[in-house]
N, C-alpha and C positions, 0 to 999 in steps of 0.2 A: 755372593752375598748378597740378603734381601732387602729390601728398602722399601718402604709408605711408598701409600699414592700421591700422596700429598708432595708437593717440590722440597727443595732442598736450596736453603738463601745462600749461594758463595758471597760472600766482597772479595773482592779483587782479583775479580774473576775478569777483566784484560789481561790478562799476564802473567807468568811466572809462576808464582805456585797455585793463587787463585784456577788458571787458565788451567794448567799442567790438572787439579783436584776436577774440575768441573767440565776438562774432556774423561776423566777418569772413571767419577759417576753419572755421566752419560753411557761408557758402555759399558757398562752394568745394567741400566737400563731404571734411573730418576730420571727424573722429570724434572729441573734447574729453574732458579730464578737469577742471575745474576745481577750484581751490586758492584759498579764503579768510578769512579771518575771521570775515566777512559772511554770509550766504548770501541768495544774492537772491531774487528773489517769482521767477524761472522763473528755471532752464540745462537745456537740451539736454546731458544726457550723463550721468555719472556725477559729481559734486560733492564734494570736499571738506572740512569745517569748520576749517582749523586753525591754527595757533601758531606763526610763522613769527619766530617775539620768541626764542626760549630752542631751546640743544640738542635738547633731546628735544623739542621741539613740530615741527623741522624732520625729527628722525629716524622721528618717530610719519606725520608726514605718507609723505613714500618708505615706507615701512612699507605702511600704506593705499594708494597707488599699487601697489603690490608683487602687492598684491592685487587689485585691480581687472583690475590689467593682466597679468596673468600670464606673459604670453608677450610684455611691455616693448613699449616707447614709442615713436614716432617724432619725438620731438622734447620741448626745454623750451626754454616762454616767461617768464623769470622780471621779472616787471611789476608784483607788486605791492610797493610803499611806503609811505614814510612822510616828509608834508612836516618841516623846518626847524622848524618851533612846535612841536614831539615832543620831549620828554625827550630830550636829548644820548644816551642806550644805546638809547635806544627805536631810532634812529634809525638808527645802528652794527647795530646787535646785526639788525634789518634790512635795513640796504639794505645791508648790508655780508655779513656773517657767512649768511643767508639762503639769499645768492645764493651765498655757495661753497658751500657746506655740500650745499644741495639739490641740487644742480648735479651735484658728487663722489657724488654719494650714487645720484639720478638715470640718472647715466649709463655704468653699466655694465650696465643697463638698453636703453639703446642699439646698434641696430645700424650698420650701420657708413655713410655715407653724412648719419647724421640730423643733428641742428644744434640749438644752443641760442642764444634770443638776450636778450640782458640790456638793462633798458633803465633807461641813465643818464640823462646831462640834457647838455645845453649852458656849461652855466653852467661845466663841470667841465676845459673842453676846455682850458687849461694843466697839467693833471695830468701835465707829462710834466719839469714843472720837481721835482717833489716825489714826483719815480716812487721814491726811497732811501729817505721816508720812509714814502710808501704798504704800501708793497711791506712792510718792516718791521709791521704795522698789519693788513692786511690778509692775509699771509702767514701769522700766529704760531697756532700752531695751539691758545694757551692761550687762547678768552676773553676771560679774567678776566684775564691777563693782558696783553693787546693794549689791553683796555679802560679800564684803571688807568695802562695809560705815557704817552696820549694824556687821561689826562681833567682835567691843569688844563689845560690850552691847550686844550679843548670850553668848559669853564666861561667857561675868560675874552675865546672870541672869539665864540661861538654862530656857528658858520661847520660845525658836523654837518651839516646836508648838503650842501653844497659839498664836506665831506671825502668822507663817504658814499661818493660820485656817478667824483668824482677816485678814489674804489676800485674805482669798480662798474666802472670806464678800462683801470688797471690789473688785474683781477682780468679781463676777457672776454682777457686777451690772456698770459697764465699759462695758463689752463683751456685758452684753441685749444693752450698748445705743446706745454701733459700728454698734448692728449687727439689728437694726430698721429698716432699708433699704432695708437688706434683707429676713425680717420677719423671721430670726431664733429668736427665743429666748432663758434667758439663766437663770437658775434659781439654787440653793442653799440649801440645805438638811442642816438640823444640831441637831444630834443626842444624844443621853447624852450614856451615861454609858453601848456600848452593850455584851453579850458575842462571842467576836470572838478570833479567836489564839492571839493577843496582847492583850488582853487586860488587864492582868499581867502587862506587858509595859506602859500598864496607871495607874495602880494601882502606877509603879515605878517611875511613870515621877509624875501625880498627888497628890499622896499618897493613900496608902493604905485604910487609916480612911477611907477618902473624898471619895471615891468612891464606898469603901462597906457601908458607909451614906445613897447616894444619894441609890444602890438599897433597904434599907431597910428604908427609908422611901416611896418611890416607892411600895414597895412591892414587885419586880425582875428587874435585869436586862432587855436590851430593846434586842428584839432575832433580826436575823437580817432581818429577815420579815417584820419586824416591819417597818423598815427602807425601803426595795426593794417595799413596795407597794405603797406608796409614792416618789419615785422616778419612777416609771412604770408609778404614773397618770402623774408626772409630764414634762416626757416621751411624751404621748397620747393628742392627741386631744381635751379629754377632759379640757384641761387645757391651752387652747387658749389665753386665759386673761387673764393668769399666766406669767407677765415676770420680772427678774430686780429685784426676790423676795427670801427672806428664809424662810424657812418654817422651823420652831422648832419643833422635830420630839423627844421632851424627856419624855414623862408623863409628862410632868407638871412640871419637873426638878425647867428650869429656873426661873419659876411663881412666883416658892415659893422663890427661894433663893433672890426675889429681892422684894417681898411682902410684908406689915406690920406684918404676922404673923410670917416670918421667924423673922424679930426684933423683939418680943413681946415669944420667942420659949427660 
């Protein structure tokens, strides 16, 4: 794969899928700028310790990217995220608004042909059924207004993670459309259960039996590298005609769940 000489920004670079993506891109010869709230033991290249949970934190990260890469960047991988075991406001701030606002802040630093990849989730595959509700929330410029509007629902049903990843699906299409004239592509990747440090959080949020059952069906959990290689492809010029698309990387789990096979099981 070929990458621009300009660095790629990776959020969530300290662990899990973010760390695997950084390692894979580095093997492919890409230069990187890592972003995370935690400092990794080792990171080859500039690293920004930042807070994605506030607009001010996102602005500070974008400003530091500008300082580290004054000539611009070659792409952005929005991989940082928190599970549904975190407070619902934190889930929505980081999983939704940080993706939206960091993309908008950094896209002006990208040249034509650059790419943004957002980490969604296979649990969000039915997002189109709620597209209008998702758009009202995800596209609202006033974060507090948006959060207040969904507070009752989030506190009642505890589905903040599902809602956040459905928003990422919608946002990826919206941001792709916004940036057509700029020539910057935006896509999302939707993993199934992956063997990362927060896998136990997903078991607590979605139910251990359901998550373990998925691994039993597929023969294993996904590995971070399974997802990283697809993210790298979407960041590369080899995917130059892929835009506004979600790529499921779940071993066939979603296909099974929506198929006639599952209904007969």
